[in-house]
Steps between C-alpha positions, in 0.01 A plus 500: 500500500780734591661427160201638313478799729866576440447457120215745492692755710792474251262543203340803658838646579619446137179664366546792733858550400409482134216745547729737693763465226246564226360810683847635564608444140187678371562790743869552458570349151173581322413141395402176668730211399246247635232627270748521205602146569142384517427674168796334345389154618128546427534685167543181290211340679278801447606510129413137462156550651446805283596300186261219596221747560552672169515169319184381659324827422623478132382137480154597623493783257603266220224249597230773506622637168490150345145447625402843353667415168327167489163659569559764234614230254191294563279810453680591171474138383123503572461835319698363203274192474193719513637728228575200283145374553356831412714520184377159400143601552550821302659302217212252503240773499689677220512179296126432562411848400692460177320172427163657575579799281596257225169316534308822497671600176430158363131530589492822307625312196207261512220761524304291258528191721390432856791419731537396863809577713592221745776407741701173499437314820692176443704291267433139417682260731536230242591704193665808642457808273295288250180579691409792720185591692345847507248655735217559249262258349146455352359772729724750318402367154806289441453190290712213372713597201540868605846633420717616801775762448713755687643828374809297391319248288317167487452286808260233377131422500238405761439123512287469813255740664348512847270753650783721632813346358637377164786277391721634227711269287816688397678478167759289675257211535588196281139503367507870410530614135489864380495614131772756466699698246844649496457882533804575281408276196136405544579126479248290697543201730391351831623561853463188712568394855789257548561271799878572522484868411219579740733418796704808402183706423541481125298360202572418144415633150440228238317449168650831373428563134766364277777742394384750767825670629537491881764641721564517871326806639196478266172597672216245479137619518158342466374472142131479588458160329284248672264764642625469859770768540453844351771601251789717605561379850872459587582137578878515545846522347714244315800401712627196322449335161535128423533392137569175326799431269328669201445817702123440537354605821426228757379740770600825672507564868270783615551703813144616592440877524324442839711381783292192588659464837403846621149577378305730735203637313347400165232608258240262376357579157138383501 
């Protein structure tokens, strides 16, 4: 027990001596060596704590900034998606308006005939693009055999009629046949559907009058023969010519004027 008492007395004495020495130094010398020594010892420790604090603060600021950047990026991405959707809608509306304007102009060309505008509602599941369904039928005066066109050219003819719908067989159908002529020369022939060509949305020109010149790029239009299709409707363009060894035409590949895979609205000529 006395050992501990002696130890505490020594410590108190040392502290007292140090305090007196520090006070005397401050009074007579103008600085306290004890404080200076403490500053010297503690300065690296204080600097270390200060660096850690600044680093932690910078880290937190970085985290908050990254969260803000992520939120801004997500907002911009959402706005970009919305703008793209709006642009697609505007383009679709513009395209539809052009088609409707074309149909209106086409109706004005047939002032001597009754016509009905209709919208395509489906394609045939079995013979894609060889048959389409429109949203008008017998209630609108449509009957089998009526010709169906767009502002670009011939689509086909009505082959089945319901009260409020009709089935249209296009010129791509293998059973389809349209009397045509070559606009440049007047030579006549027949445009028919073909099993292989219909897969690439094309048809063929055959039975062209002998010695009728034909070149790639020739425009093919209806001749009016057969009494089904009115004369002067654009059918398509010659894209390839197949001839035998004597140079006689076997058939020519026709690219239809109407994009059969993207028909929106049609005009039915009653």
